[in-house]
PALUM-509495 format. One line per field, with one value per residue (C-alpha): x, z, y; residue number from 1. Coordinates in pm, 1 decimal. Each point is the difference from the previous one (the first is absolute). Layout:
BEGIN
u [X|...]
w [Z|...]
v [Y|...]
seq [NUM|...]
***
This chain:
BEGIN
u [5292.9|103.9|-115.2|-130.1|-244.1|-214.9|-78.2|225.0|-268.0|-60.1|370.4|27.7|-299.7|139.0|339.5|-158.3|-200.6|307.6|205.2|-272.0|-24.6|380.1|13.2|-253.2|155.5|334.4|-166.5|-144.7|306.3|259.9|112.2|-90.1|-317.2|-190.5|11.5|-83.7|-310.0|-107.1|35.7|-201.1|-280.5|-10.6|-15.4|-288.9|-188.1|43.9|-107.4|-315.2|-90.2|47.2|-213.6|-280.8|8.9|-16.3|-279.6|-217.1|-236.9|-60.7|-62.9|-248.8|-184.7|-23.2|-118.7|-282.6|-133.7|-47.0|-355.9|-143.7|250.3|-102.9|79.3|267.8|186.1|-20.8|132.8|288.5|71.1|14.5|252.1|212.9|1.4|111.3|307.2|116.6|349.7|42.8|-139.8|235.5|297.2|-87.9|-22.6|320.0|201.5|-105.7|84.3|345.0|60.1|-90.1|231.5|291.9|-40.5|55.9|289.2|204.8|76.3|-289.1|185.5|-5.9|-384.9|-67.1|-114.9|-210.4|-169.5|-61.1|-154.4|-220.2|-119.0|-61.7|-198.3|-213.2|-67.1|-95.7|-232.9|-173.4|-33.9|-145.4|-268.2|-83.9|-24.1|-294.6|-219.3|36.5|-292.0|125.1|239.6|213.9|24.4|78.2|283.0|144.3|-18.8|156.7|303.6|31.8|2.5|236.7|243.3|-11.5|41.5|305.6|160.1|-79.8|153.6|328.0|-3.3|-24.5|-306.9|202.9|222.7|-300.1|-172.6|310.7|24.9|-368.0|19.4|297.6|-217.3|-205.6|-104.6|-171.7|-326.4|-25.7|-10.2|-73.8|297.4|-90.3|227.2|-36.2|-10.5|-292.8|-181.6|70.2|-136.7|-303.9|-69.9|35.1|-220.4|-258.5|-11.8|-47.6|-258.7|-202.2|-1.5|-112.7|-262.3|-140.6|-10.9|-160.0|-260.7|-82.9|-40.3|-216.8|-226.8|-44.8|-76.3|-253.0|-175.5|-53.2|-156.6|-374.5|-78.8|128.2|-184.3|188.7|46.6|140.5|232.8|137.0|29.1|180.0|232.9|88.2|62.6|236.7|177.1|49.7|122.1|256.7|133.9|14.0|206.8|231.5|49.9|70.4|252.7|188.5|12.1|121.0|268.0|156.1|12.3|-244.9|-176.5|-374.8|-68.3|130.8|-308.8|-210.4|96.0|-60.3|-342.1|-90.6|100.9|-198.3|-300.7|22.3|31.7|-306.9|-194.2|81.6|71.2|-105.9|-361.3|-137.3|248.1|-83.0|-370.1|18.2|196.6|-248.9|-291.4|151.2|19.8|-363.1|-112.9|177.0|-136.6|-367.5|-3.7|-215.1|175.4|217.7|183.1|-248.8|-278.7|-173.0|-21.7|-111.0|173.8|-106.9|52.0|219.2|-159.7|208.6|116.1|262.5|323.8|224.1|-0.6|316.3|127.5|-64.2|-249.9|-250.4|42.6|-329.0|-9.4|-275.5|-156.2|203.9|328.7|84.4|136.7|-85.1|209.1|-250.8|139.0|-134.0|-120.4|-248.9|-154.8|-49.5|-130.7|-198.1|-312.9|93.9|-244.9|110.6|-193.6|122.7|43.5|-215.2|-57.6|68.5|-363.8|-91.4|-344.7|-24.8|-297.3|-100.4|-274.4|-197.3|-338.5|-249.8|-300.7|-344.1|-132.1|210.1|-132.4|204.0|-39.4|150.1|279.5|101.0|14.4|196.9|248.7|63.6|47.9|239.2|211.6|30.2|156.4|312.2|265.0|112.4|-353.9|-81.8|-308.5|7.5|-284.0|-18.6|219.9|-207.7|-58.8|-314.1|-175.7|-238.1|-209.6|124.8|-210.4|-198.5|208.7|-93.8|50.7|78.1|-71.8|316.0|153.4|299.2|179.6|208.3|245.5|294.1|356.9|275.5|309.9|21.5|368.5|-120.5|-141.9|-337.4|-35.8|45.7|-265.1|-248.3|72.5|-56.8|-335.5|-108.2|86.1|-199.2|-299.7|29.2|2.8|-290.0|-216.7|61.4|-99.8|-320.5|-99.3|39.1|85.0|226.5|-138.8|215.1|-96.1|-131.2|-26.7|-173.3|157.6|-192.9|134.2|-256.7|73.8|-39.8|-340.6|-214.8|-136.6|-365.3|-161.2|-373.6|-125.4|-221.5|-376.2|-169.8|-92.5|-342.5|-73.8|163.7|-235.5|92.4|343.9|311.2|105.8|189.9|378.5|193.1|369.7]
w [3940.5|280.4|7.4|354.7|-94.9|-244.6|-16.6|-211.9|-256.7|-74.0|-56.8|-218.5|-209.1|-55.5|-99.0|-249.1|-165.3|-16.5|-169.4|-261.4|-73.5|-32.4|-237.6|-241.6|28.7|-104.3|-294.9|-123.6|63.3|-145.4|-339.1|-301.0|-139.1|329.3|-26.5|-369.3|86.3|255.6|-265.7|-246.0|257.7|63.5|-373.8|-33.3|274.9|-186.3|-324.7|167.0|136.1|-345.4|-165.7|246.5|-62.0|-375.6|-1.0|303.6|-182.5|-276.9|246.9|196.0|-320.1|-95.4|349.9|-8.2|-316.4|175.2|116.4|-57.7|217.6|332.0|317.8|116.6|-329.2|13.8|357.7|-106.2|-289.0|239.1|219.0|-305.2|-117.7|344.6|-25.1|-353.2|117.1|184.4|-295.8|-246.3|230.3|42.9|-374.5|-74.6|276.8|-104.0|-361.9|89.4|239.0|-267.4|-253.9|241.5|106.8|-362.3|-89.9|321.7|320.9|247.7|274.4|-210.8|2.4|354.8|139.9|-310.1|39.3|368.8|-85.9|-266.0|240.9|274.3|-230.7|-125.8|357.6|108.7|-298.1|71.1|369.9|-77.2|-223.6|220.7|318.6|-146.8|72.0|375.2|92.2|334.4|-65.9|311.4|-57.4|-368.7|82.5|257.7|-236.9|-280.9|202.8|137.8|-345.4|-136.7|282.1|-54.8|-376.8|53.2|231.7|-240.0|-298.7|185.5|163.5|350.3|123.4|203.3|147.4|100.2|150.5|203.4|130.1|98.5|161.4|210.5|176.9|222.3|353.9|168.6|197.4|162.0|-286.4|-253.5|-209.1|-137.4|-245.2|-244.8|-281.1|161.3|60.4|-357.4|-140.2|225.6|-122.1|-363.1|54.1|189.1|-281.1|-260.3|205.3|81.2|-364.8|-105.9|278.0|-93.3|-370.9|73.7|229.1|-264.6|-269.9|230.5|87.6|-365.0|-90.0|281.2|-105.6|-345.4|148.6|-19.7|197.9|319.8|179.1|52.1|370.8|-68.5|-260.6|262.3|259.0|-241.2|-106.5|362.6|69.1|-298.5|110.0|356.5|-129.9|-237.4|253.6|262.7|-233.4|-74.7|370.8|75.7|-283.5|104.8|366.6|-90.8|-230.5|294.3|196.1|266.5|179.8|-39.2|320.6|183.4|-114.4|246.7|285.4|-219.9|-102.0|366.3|73.4|-298.5|127.8|335.2|-176.3|-205.7|313.4|165.0|-260.4|-343.0|63.0|-240.8|-269.7|24.5|22.0|-323.7|-170.4|106.3|-91.6|-345.3|-51.0|114.2|-241.1|-287.2|95.8|51.6|-297.2|187.5|-184.0|-309.5|-219.5|-182.8|258.5|108.4|379.7|271.3|337.6|228.9|-188.3|-262.1|-333.7|-289.1|-185.3|92.2|-179.4|150.6|276.2|209.6|274.8|263.5|-153.8|-279.7|-238.6|-62.6|-259.7|27.2|-268.4|104.6|-62.4|362.6|78.8|342.4|145.1|221.5|236.2|-74.4|357.8|-47.5|-297.6|210.1|323.0|-141.2|-210.3|-365.3|-279.0|-316.7|-285.4|-248.4|206.1|-205.0|-298.5|-104.2|-16.6|246.9|63.9|92.4|141.6|-52.1|199.0|-133.1|28.4|-227.9|49.4|88.9|-321.0|-214.4|-105.9|184.5|-291.5|-238.1|246.4|25.6|-376.9|-52.9|277.3|-141.3|-352.9|129.5|188.5|-309.1|-193.7|220.6|-164.1|307.4|107.0|-98.7|-208.2|-12.4|131.1|376.2|37.1|-168.1|205.4|215.8|180.3|296.2|210.6|357.5|186.1|10.4|158.3|139.3|-329.9|-256.5|-117.9|80.1|-249.7|-12.8|-327.7|-12.4|-275.7|-56.5|-116.7|-81.8|50.4|363.7|-54.6|-219.4|308.5|170.4|64.8|-365.3|-122.8|258.3|-112.1|-365.3|81.9|202.8|-296.2|-232.8|236.8|13.4|-380.0|-43.6|267.5|-152.4|-342.6|131.7|228.8|318.6|296.7|289.7|315.9|263.8|352.9|38.6|332.0|105.2|290.3|212.9|279.4|284.4|137.5|-329.5|-64.0|-274.9|-247.7|-101.5|-289.7|-86.4|-338.4|6.7|-72.7|-304.8|77.0|-155.3|247.1|304.1|253.2|262.6|-118.4|-139.8|31.8|314.2|-21.2|224.8|66.3]
v [126.2|-229.7|-358.5|20.5|278.1|-200.7|-373.8|-218.7|-82.7|370.3|60.1|-309.6|103.8|348.7|-138.0|-243.9|275.9|219.1|-272.9|-56.7|371.5|31.1|-296.0|148.7|345.3|-144.7|-172.6|326.8|217.5|-237.2|140.1|-209.6|-154.6|32.3|377.4|-22.4|-202.5|261.4|269.0|-211.3|-46.3|374.3|61.2|-245.4|185.3|331.5|-168.1|-139.4|344.6|154.0|-267.4|62.7|373.9|-61.9|-261.1|70.8|237.3|-255.0|-279.8|212.4|95.7|-365.6|-94.9|257.1|-161.3|-338.2|79.7|-346.8|-185.7|-158.6|190.6|-244.1|36.5|380.0|0.4|-223.2|234.8|297.0|-182.3|-83.3|363.4|113.2|-225.4|71.7|93.4|-329.3|-195.3|168.6|-52.6|-368.5|-55.4|192.1|-166.6|-349.3|75.3|135.5|-290.3|-257.4|164.0|28.2|-363.1|-99.4|231.8|10.3|-184.5|-58.9|185.5|315.7|8.2|-120.6|335.3|72.2|-338.2|67.8|336.5|-163.8|-271.9|251.9|229.5|-291.0|-111.8|351.3|37.0|-330.9|84.3|344.3|-151.7|-299.2|206.4|195.5|-302.5|67.8|227.2|131.7|294.3|-54.6|-373.8|57.1|239.7|-238.8|-296.9|202.8|104.3|-352.2|-159.7|264.4|-66.9|-374.9|40.7|222.8|-255.0|-283.1|179.1|56.0|-347.5|144.2|-191.3|-251.7|269.6|210.8|-303.6|-84.0|355.0|10.5|-340.8|108.3|260.7|-231.4|-75.7|-293.6|1.4|-341.1|-249.0|275.1|120.1|341.5|177.0|285.8|-255.1|-180.5|327.2|109.0|-326.3|26.8|354.7|-106.7|-302.2|207.2|254.1|-270.9|-191.4|312.7|101.1|-347.1|-13.1|340.1|-85.9|-337.4|155.4|259.8|-264.6|-212.4|293.7|96.9|-359.5|-30.9|320.3|-147.3|-313.8|61.8|-316.9|164.0|278.1|329.7|-70.6|-349.3|149.4|238.6|-279.1|-232.5|282.2|77.6|-369.5|-27.4|318.5|-127.7|-336.4|149.2|248.8|-276.1|-217.7|293.9|68.7|-367.0|-34.8|314.0|-104.0|-347.2|142.3|182.1|-323.0|112.3|-284.7|47.7|-193.4|303.6|185.7|-200.2|232.5|302.2|-128.1|-45.7|358.7|119.9|-193.1|175.3|333.6|-78.2|-82.3|333.4|264.8|-123.0|-90.8|259.6|-94.4|-369.5|79.7|196.5|-277.3|-268.1|226.4|49.3|-376.2|-36.9|271.6|-172.8|-340.1|88.3|242.2|251.0|281.9|-6.1|249.9|219.5|-26.9|320.9|20.2|240.4|-3.2|281.2|325.4|-167.1|-91.2|-131.9|-304.8|-259.5|77.4|-271.0|-259.6|0.9|-224.8|268.6|242.4|52.8|292.1|185.2|279.0|259.9|215.2|303.8|-182.9|-78.3|-344.3|-138.9|-283.2|-179.6|-268.9|-346.2|-36.5|286.2|-177.3|-314.4|155.3|296.7|16.8|38.9|76.2|-177.5|153.6|-259.8|-318.4|-240.8|229.9|358.0|112.6|276.2|150.7|367.2|193.9|364.0|174.9|298.4|163.5|178.7|223.9|-136.0|154.2|-237.9|-341.4|-271.1|-243.1|251.5|85.3|-365.2|-47.6|320.8|-89.9|-349.5|136.4|267.2|-254.5|-217.6|285.1|-15.6|-218.9|-197.5|-96.7|-359.0|-73.7|-380.9|-215.8|-12.0|307.9|269.2|316.2|3.9|283.3|-32.4|234.6|-31.7|256.4|322.5|271.0|340.5|176.3|-273.2|-351.1|-201.8|-244.9|-234.7|-72.7|-319.2|-91.8|-237.7|51.9|-250.9|215.2|119.1|82.3|285.7|171.9|27.1|372.1|92.4|-245.4|127.1|355.6|-89.7|-162.2|305.1|223.8|-226.1|22.7|379.3|32.2|-245.8|166.2|343.6|-129.7|-165.0|286.0|-202.4|218.7|-87.0|169.5|153.5|108.4|359.4|179.9|325.3|184.6|256.9|218.1|3.6|351.2|189.8|179.6|-145.5|252.7|-54.9|180.7|-3.0|112.9|311.6|-40.1|147.9|368.6|-49.6|-277.8|159.8|159.7|245.3|96.7|-159.3|-362.8|-93.7|-37.2|-236.4|15.8]
seq [1|2|3|4|5|6|7|8|9|10|11|12|13|14|15|16|17|18|19|20|21|22|23|24|25|26|27|28|29|30|31|32|33|34|35|36|37|38|39|40|41|42|43|44|45|46|47|48|49|50|51|52|53|54|55|56|57|58|59|60|61|62|63|64|65|66|67|68|69|70|71|72|73|74|75|76|77|78|79|80|81|82|83|84|85|86|87|88|89|90|91|92|93|94|95|96|97|98|99|100|101|102|103|104|105|106|107|108|109|110|111|112|113|114|115|116|117|118|119|120|121|122|123|124|125|126|127|128|129|130|131|132|133|134|135|136|137|138|139|140|141|142|143|144|145|146|147|148|149|150|151|152|153|154|155|156|157|158|159|160|161|162|163|164|165|166|167|168|169|170|171|172|173|174|175|176|177|178|179|180|181|182|183|184|185|186|187|188|189|190|191|192|193|194|195|196|197|198|199|200|201|202|203|204|205|206|207|208|209|210|211|212|213|214|215|216|217|218|219|220|221|222|223|224|225|226|227|228|229|230|231|232|233|234|235|236|237|238|239|240|241|242|243|244|245|246|247|248|249|250|251|252|253|254|255|256|257|258|259|260|261|262|263|264|265|266|267|268|269|270|271|272|273|274|275|276|277|278|279|280|281|282|283|284|285|286|287|288|289|290|291|292|293|294|295|296|297|298|299|300|301|302|303|304|305|306|307|308|309|310|311|312|313|314|315|316|317|318|319|320|321|322|323|324|325|326|327|328|329|330|331|332|333|334|335|336|337|338|339|340|341|342|343|344|345|346|347|348|349|350|351|352|353|354|355|356|357|358|359|360|361|362|363|364|365|366|367|368|369|370|371|372|373|374|375|376|377|378|379|380|381|382|383|384|385|386|387|388|389|390|391|392|393|394|395|396|397|398|399|400|401|402|403|404|405|406|407|408|409|410|411|412|413|414|415|416|417|418|419|420|421|422|423|424|425|426|427|428|429|430|431|432|433|434|435|436|437|438|439|440|441|442|443|444|445|446|447|448|449|450|451|452|453|454|455|456|457|458|459]
***
């Protein structure tokens, strides 16, 4: 490849990598103890595979018997069992390396020691990386740490840093190289992991604090999350060498964009802060908004998650909860009063109907019977075909549903009225067709009393 086709730093980087690869290839291919060490390492790998095949069944049987262990210990045990080959190879290689260091020259066990160190590093990285929850971030961090450990074992960290630093370009006063970008990516990964873990710990701690209301717990958790992610962003930007004063122009442009195109977004964000501050709704509250009835599952920065009884989850913008009328069934307390209307026949005693209706409602499990919340029944009017009543009762668990409790009370009323002989009237209508002839029949008179012939007959 000609030099005028690619930049000089690309050619220099490729040549440096090629020289390093040739050096280690010569070390492996040179006859003598280096090749013997390679053969020994390959033999240790085969021995580790054989040991796993011989002992895996026993280890799994032993692991299944650990039923009383905590979940974190069982998960760690599963990860260990998945890496039995690597564990056996690490133990065998370190044992062989220690023996050869004592009985022969150090140069004759260099590659075995490097393999032992590399295996131990890979094992530690595989176990530690399980603490990263995000799968993509965990995979990236794992490969990153494995690459660094490999370079460190073979003393190539400085050479790799020099190669990465040689690929660079300048933007004004900013010197940006692959090494700087690589460090920034590593630092960003570490800072984001720490920020996410810290935010999770803070939220769990706030939820256990009974002195704070649920809405204040959410607000404090969001504030901690914003603070930690802000610190992570600032540290990463500063590590690159970017001047933060240059963000003044960007912030002005963002402000203009907010004024024209992000009004709804900002409105929802501000509305979310207002909802958290005034505690008008909080997680667990039962609300009605238009045709939506359910309970608050989570409060977000832009929306509120409402779960209905049929399993649907509505993401309602915060602005709608501020500007629209919202019925909060459990704002100050979780007690809800429900009404049921019914009617009975005029032949039934209203006093008896009221007593039977109250007793029937109290047989339903969710209906409260405490003082001040006992069911009551009132006569509310005299209808065309029935005496009209209203039955009122209280419940303390609106999240359990309203339609089902009304249905259970109606069934209790039906059973009680049937048992007491109380009838529930229903409208009856008689329909006549005006053009049809009407048949009239008159009973015949007694022949002994009839005079002058038979009784008349009318059709």
